[in-house]
PLY file of the C-alpha trace (Angstrom):
ply
format ascii 1.0
element vertex 331
property float x
property float y
property float z
element edge 330
property int vertex1
property int vertex2
end_header
120.98 112.04 120.95
120.43 110.29 117.63
117.90 111.60 115.15
114.81 109.36 114.75
114.47 107.59 111.37
112.52 109.37 108.63
109.59 106.96 109.01
109.37 107.55 112.74
109.49 111.31 112.28
106.72 111.11 109.67
104.57 108.97 111.94
105.00 111.40 114.83
103.97 114.31 112.61
101.07 112.30 111.21
99.86 111.46 114.71
100.04 115.13 115.74
98.08 116.24 112.67
95.49 113.54 113.42
95.18 114.64 117.04
94.55 118.21 115.87
91.98 116.97 113.35
90.00 114.97 115.88
90.24 117.81 118.38
88.58 120.04 115.78
85.98 117.37 115.06
85.17 117.32 118.78
84.71 121.09 118.72
82.38 120.56 115.75
80.33 118.10 117.81
80.17 120.48 120.78
78.68 123.20 118.58
76.16 120.70 117.22
75.17 119.93 120.81
74.78 123.65 121.56
72.54 124.14 118.54
70.60 120.97 119.34
69.33 122.51 122.55
66.98 124.74 120.54
66.76 123.27 117.05
65.88 119.95 115.46
68.63 117.95 113.69
66.77 118.41 110.39
67.36 122.13 110.59
70.94 121.90 111.87
71.96 119.45 109.15
70.31 121.55 106.44
71.98 124.84 107.33
75.35 123.32 108.18
75.51 121.47 104.84
74.27 124.55 102.98
77.00 126.68 104.56
79.59 123.99 103.83
79.22 124.50 100.09
81.17 127.80 99.88
84.13 126.25 101.73
84.03 123.07 99.65
83.68 125.03 96.41
86.96 126.79 97.13
88.63 123.41 97.66
87.08 121.80 94.59
88.15 124.66 92.34
91.74 123.72 93.08
91.27 120.19 91.73
92.74 119.65 88.27
91.55 116.09 87.62
88.54 115.74 85.27
85.51 114.06 86.80
81.86 113.20 86.21
78.63 113.36 88.20
77.20 110.22 86.62
77.63 107.29 89.07
79.40 104.17 87.83
77.60 102.08 90.47
74.17 103.72 90.84
72.59 101.28 93.31
75.51 101.34 95.76
75.92 105.11 95.33
72.28 105.76 96.20
72.43 103.33 99.13
75.50 105.11 100.48
73.85 108.51 100.00
70.78 107.44 102.00
73.02 105.96 104.70
74.96 109.23 104.98
71.73 111.20 105.46
70.54 108.69 108.08
73.89 108.75 109.90
73.96 112.55 110.02
70.49 112.89 111.51
71.17 110.15 114.06
74.54 111.59 115.08
73.26 115.16 115.39
70.28 114.04 117.47
72.44 111.87 119.71
74.86 114.74 120.38
71.90 116.99 121.16
70.36 114.82 123.89
73.13 112.57 125.28
76.41 113.29 127.09
79.29 113.58 124.65
81.19 110.67 126.19
78.24 108.30 125.77
77.81 109.20 122.11
81.50 108.67 121.34
81.56 105.39 123.24
78.83 103.97 121.02
80.07 105.53 117.78
83.49 104.00 118.46
81.87 100.63 117.76
81.93 101.50 114.05
85.16 99.54 113.24
83.63 96.48 114.88
80.54 96.71 112.70
82.65 97.31 109.58
84.47 94.07 110.32
81.16 92.20 110.53
79.72 93.82 107.38
82.86 93.03 105.40
81.78 89.37 105.36
78.46 89.60 103.44
79.23 92.77 101.44
82.88 92.23 100.51
83.20 88.47 100.96
86.14 88.86 103.33
87.12 86.24 105.86
87.27 87.20 109.52
89.50 85.03 111.68
88.88 83.99 115.27
91.05 86.79 116.71
89.11 89.55 115.02
85.82 87.82 115.86
86.98 87.80 119.47
87.75 91.52 119.29
84.29 92.20 117.82
82.56 90.25 120.59
84.60 92.00 123.27
83.79 95.37 121.72
80.06 94.62 121.62
80.25 93.63 125.29
81.70 97.10 125.84
78.65 98.60 124.11
76.37 96.66 126.46
78.38 97.93 129.44
77.75 101.51 128.28
74.04 100.93 127.65
73.41 98.69 130.70
69.97 97.53 129.45
67.65 96.75 132.32
69.52 98.86 134.86
69.24 102.23 133.11
66.63 103.79 130.86
67.34 103.55 127.15
66.20 106.66 125.31
65.76 107.59 121.67
69.16 109.27 121.93
70.85 105.94 122.70
69.23 104.30 119.70
70.22 107.30 117.58
73.87 106.90 118.64
73.74 103.22 117.75
72.04 104.16 114.48
74.93 106.52 113.70
77.40 103.68 114.33
75.44 101.26 112.12
74.88 103.85 109.40
78.50 104.99 109.51
79.78 101.43 109.20
77.44 100.78 106.26
78.70 103.92 104.54
82.31 102.89 105.11
81.81 99.36 103.84
80.19 100.69 100.63
83.15 103.02 100.16
85.40 99.97 100.44
83.37 98.27 97.73
82.99 101.08 95.19
85.75 103.52 96.11
88.07 102.41 93.32
85.31 102.50 90.70
83.35 105.59 91.59
84.07 109.22 90.70
85.46 111.37 93.50
82.90 114.05 92.74
80.03 111.56 92.98
81.24 110.31 96.36
81.56 113.87 97.62
78.59 115.74 96.18
75.75 113.21 96.16
75.41 113.06 99.98
75.65 116.86 100.24
72.93 117.43 97.65
70.73 114.70 99.16
71.04 116.24 102.62
69.96 119.65 101.37
66.99 118.26 99.42
65.75 115.82 102.07
66.37 118.06 105.08
64.86 120.99 103.19
61.65 118.98 102.76
61.60 118.02 106.45
62.48 121.41 107.96
58.88 122.74 107.91
57.93 119.98 110.36
60.23 121.32 113.10
61.36 124.77 111.97
62.38 127.43 114.47
63.85 130.78 113.38
67.58 131.05 114.06
69.15 134.04 115.71
72.23 135.66 114.18
74.61 134.04 116.68
73.11 130.64 115.89
73.67 131.11 112.17
77.24 132.10 113.01
77.57 128.92 115.05
76.35 126.86 112.10
78.96 128.53 109.91
81.59 127.59 112.52
80.38 123.98 112.36
80.99 123.97 108.61
84.39 125.67 108.97
85.57 123.33 111.73
84.61 120.37 109.57
86.72 121.63 106.67
89.68 122.45 108.92
89.49 119.04 110.56
89.39 117.30 107.18
92.40 119.33 106.05
94.45 118.20 109.04
93.20 114.65 108.61
94.33 114.65 104.99
97.70 116.03 106.08
97.96 113.28 108.68
97.39 110.51 106.13
99.78 112.08 103.65
102.46 112.28 106.35
102.18 109.16 108.53
101.16 105.54 108.22
97.45 104.77 108.36
97.96 102.28 111.20
99.38 105.11 113.32
96.95 107.82 112.26
93.62 105.95 112.54
93.75 105.10 116.28
94.11 108.82 117.04
90.33 109.08 116.57
89.91 107.67 120.07
91.44 110.85 121.50
87.96 112.31 121.04
86.96 110.61 124.28
89.39 112.87 126.16
87.89 115.91 124.48
84.39 114.63 125.24
85.16 114.39 128.94
86.81 117.83 128.96
84.13 119.63 126.94
81.32 117.82 128.71
82.63 118.93 132.10
83.47 122.51 131.05
80.37 123.43 129.08
77.57 120.99 129.93
78.30 119.85 133.50
78.54 116.26 132.29
80.31 113.69 134.43
80.73 110.32 132.70
79.98 107.49 135.10
82.16 104.47 135.75
80.27 102.18 133.37
80.51 104.66 130.48
84.27 104.94 130.94
84.68 101.17 131.40
82.60 100.35 128.33
84.39 103.00 126.27
87.75 101.54 127.32
86.67 98.07 126.20
85.35 99.37 122.87
88.48 101.42 122.23
90.79 98.51 123.05
88.96 96.17 120.69
88.74 98.85 118.00
92.47 99.61 118.18
93.21 95.88 117.94
91.09 95.53 114.80
92.53 98.67 113.22
96.13 97.60 113.87
95.55 93.99 112.81
93.77 94.88 109.58
96.38 97.49 108.80
99.02 94.75 108.87
97.05 92.31 106.72
97.72 91.98 103.00
94.56 90.10 101.98
91.92 92.63 103.01
90.42 94.77 100.24
90.67 98.02 102.22
91.58 98.07 105.88
89.49 99.75 108.54
92.34 102.25 108.80
91.33 103.61 105.40
87.61 103.94 106.07
86.68 104.25 109.74
88.48 107.45 110.61
85.28 109.45 111.16
81.59 108.69 110.80
80.31 110.43 107.68
77.59 113.07 107.96
76.40 116.04 105.95
79.01 118.36 107.43
81.82 115.82 107.45
81.75 114.29 103.95
84.44 111.77 103.17
86.53 114.35 101.37
89.58 112.59 102.76
88.74 109.71 100.42
89.90 111.85 97.51
93.34 111.90 99.06
93.57 108.49 100.70
94.09 106.88 97.31
96.98 109.21 96.60
98.42 108.62 100.05
98.84 104.90 99.30
101.95 105.73 97.29
103.22 107.71 100.26
102.51 104.77 102.59
104.38 102.44 100.23
107.38 104.76 100.19
107.42 105.00 103.99
107.21 101.22 104.30
110.24 100.80 102.04
112.23 103.27 104.15
111.56 101.37 107.39
0 1
1 2
2 3
3 4
4 5
5 6
6 7
7 8
8 9
9 10
10 11
11 12
12 13
13 14
14 15
15 16
16 17
17 18
18 19
19 20
20 21
21 22
22 23
23 24
24 25
25 26
26 27
27 28
28 29
29 30
30 31
31 32
32 33
33 34
34 35
35 36
36 37
37 38
38 39
39 40
40 41
41 42
42 43
43 44
44 45
45 46
46 47
47 48
48 49
49 50
50 51
51 52
52 53
53 54
54 55
55 56
56 57
57 58
58 59
59 60
60 61
61 62
62 63
63 64
64 65
65 66
66 67
67 68
68 69
69 70
70 71
71 72
72 73
73 74
74 75
75 76
76 77
77 78
78 79
79 80
80 81
81 82
82 83
83 84
84 85
85 86
86 87
87 88
88 89
89 90
90 91
91 92
92 93
93 94
94 95
95 96
96 97
97 98
98 99
99 100
100 101
101 102
102 103
103 104
104 105
105 106
106 107
107 108
108 109
109 110
110 111
111 112
112 113
113 114
114 115
115 116
116 117
117 118
118 119
119 120
120 121
121 122
122 123
123 124
124 125
125 126
126 127
127 128
128 129
129 130
130 131
131 132
132 133
133 134
134 135
135 136
136 137
137 138
138 139
139 140
140 141
141 142
142 143
143 144
144 145
145 146
146 147
147 148
148 149
149 150
150 151
151 152
152 153
153 154
154 155
155 156
156 157
157 158
158 159
159 160
160 161
161 162
162 163
163 164
164 165
165 166
166 167
167 168
168 169
169 170
170 171
171 172
172 173
173 174
174 175
175 176
176 177
177 178
178 179
179 180
180 181
181 182
182 183
183 184
184 185
185 186
186 187
187 188
188 189
189 190
190 191
191 192
192 193
193 194
194 195
195 196
196 197
197 198
198 199
199 200
200 201
201 202
202 203
203 204
204 205
205 206
206 207
207 208
208 209
209 210
210 211
211 212
212 213
213 214
214 215
215 216
216 217
217 218
218 219
219 220
220 221
221 222
222 223
223 224
224 225
225 226
226 227
227 228
228 229
229 230
230 231
231 232
232 233
233 234
234 235
235 236
236 237
237 238
238 239
239 240
240 241
241 242
242 243
243 244
244 245
245 246
246 247
247 248
248 249
249 250
250 251
251 252
252 253
253 254
254 255
255 256
256 257
257 258
258 259
259 260
260 261
261 262
262 263
263 264
264 265
265 266
266 267
267 268
268 269
269 270
270 271
271 272
272 273
273 274
274 275
275 276
276 277
277 278
278 279
279 280
280 281
281 282
282 283
283 284
284 285
285 286
286 287
287 288
288 289
289 290
290 291
291 292
292 293
293 294
294 295
295 296
296 297
297 298
298 299
299 300
300 301
301 302
302 303
303 304
304 305
305 306
306 307
307 308
308 309
309 310
310 311
311 312
312 313
313 314
314 315
315 316
316 317
317 318
318 319
319 320
320 321
321 322
322 323
323 324
324 325
325 326
326 327
327 328
328 329
329 330
């Protein structure tokens, strides 16, 4: 049996690392759902971000590149920071009150929304094929929601809010990522979450038991581990191979939902999710192959950004471009 080419081997390893990363992210979301049964998202976000700082400090100490905390693009940086806070609260609330599969199905619409937002924010041109994929994907969202035949709750709107907020965050990263300091992109949302959530906690505060604080610490740790594997995936394989692995979270959602929460996704949720995933994969693969886009979806839509999942991978995606170029030359 012949040995696969170096590029193929790297892509296989990258896909495996990505699958591990998104499996860990799914575990992160399960713990958020467990905590959400007794505590408000304000409180969960606050403590999870607070406990993320020790882990992130260890990582940041290892960085040798000089940086600054003064934003080069203040308006866009502040807009992104607010969007991250909004996305985190929406996502945590949605996971707390909705079945996991439903939340993922709606959050998976993020690449579709990024494609739409790239027109007014980045001035990109979207051709008829990608417009068709966007429309098909939005039809999938309607299949999941089934307005008129099922009750729409605040949780559904929160999940959609997470998708909208996450796409807005990603599109801003595409606009300012090459200009802005890594430290600004990383620390501003973390600090904002602690300040804003700290101000809101008194409205819905409930004392946490020791096991709940331990669970929050696990949320922070799982986030860091997942980001580490995600970084490894992008440094190893091609972005067009790694990015679609995010949709494996639907499998984890079905498994965890059944095992721990007695959730059984109905036919329409699975059908709608399948439509959204198919359209999202098409957009991701097509943009990854284009040369005229400023930054493909593959580089930005790998995970919605919240307080406990900051876009730390962004610090490494720039460096991975050289790796991607080398792999492309080998193929």
